N, C-alpha and C positions, 0 to 999 in steps of 0.2 A: 624718717618720719612714717608712721604707719599710714599705710592707704585707705584705712577704714574712716580717718577723720575726712577725708575729701568729700564732698557731698555726689560732685558726679566722677564718673570714668572715664579713661580716654575716651572709648567710644561715644561717649556722650558729648564729650566737645568737638569730636569729629560730626556729628550729626548737628551738634547744635551751627557749626560754619557753614554745611552743606544748606540749612535752612535758611540760615541770614542770606546766603548767596545767590538764595533761590528768590527770595523776598526781594534782594538787590538788584537783580536781572526782572522782576517784574515792573519795579517804578523806573528801572531804565526804558523798559517797552512802553512805560507811560509819556515819556517826553517825546518833546517835536517842537516844531513852529508854534506858537499862539497867533492869535488875531489880535488887529492893531484897529486903531479908527478908523484908518481908511482901506483894510484889505482884512477881507473875509478870508481865513485860512478854512475850508471844508475838512482837512487832515485830523480837526479837534474832533471829529465826531465817525474817526473811524474804526473799524472792527479790532485792531490791534489796541488801540488805546482805551475801548470804552468796554469792552467785552475780556479780550486777551489778558492783558495785563493785570487787572483785578482779580481773574482766576487765577494766572498764576500767585500773584501775592499771597492769595487765601492759602491755595496748598501750601506755601513757603512758610506761612504763619503755622498750620496744622502741622507741617513736620517739626516744627520747634517743640510745638508742646508734645509731641511724638519723641523726640528726643531727649526732653527734660524726664519725662515717664518713663522712659528707656532702663530696663535695669539686666546690666551686661552679664554676659556668662559667670564673671567673677563672683556675681552675687549671688547667683543660682545656687553655686557651688556651695555656695557657703552655709545659705541655707538647708541644703540637703546635709551636709556636714555636722550642724548641729543638731538636725533632729535624730541622729543616729546615735 
């Protein structure tokens, strides 16, 4: 099977996996105990859950977009060879 039939190269899939792992880490940072009707949990307003976790998720989504748009070395070499 010819490699030109695939939309992404190996590097794209590796970068996508890293991006999804960053997003999962961000969602894991958001987890924690919640408040109930009888007990208020002040941890729901902690720095980790309000600022850090959404920022990590945002950078994960940006990284995934970069991974989708990334053109590998093989693609760049193909362009230079076809121009000659």
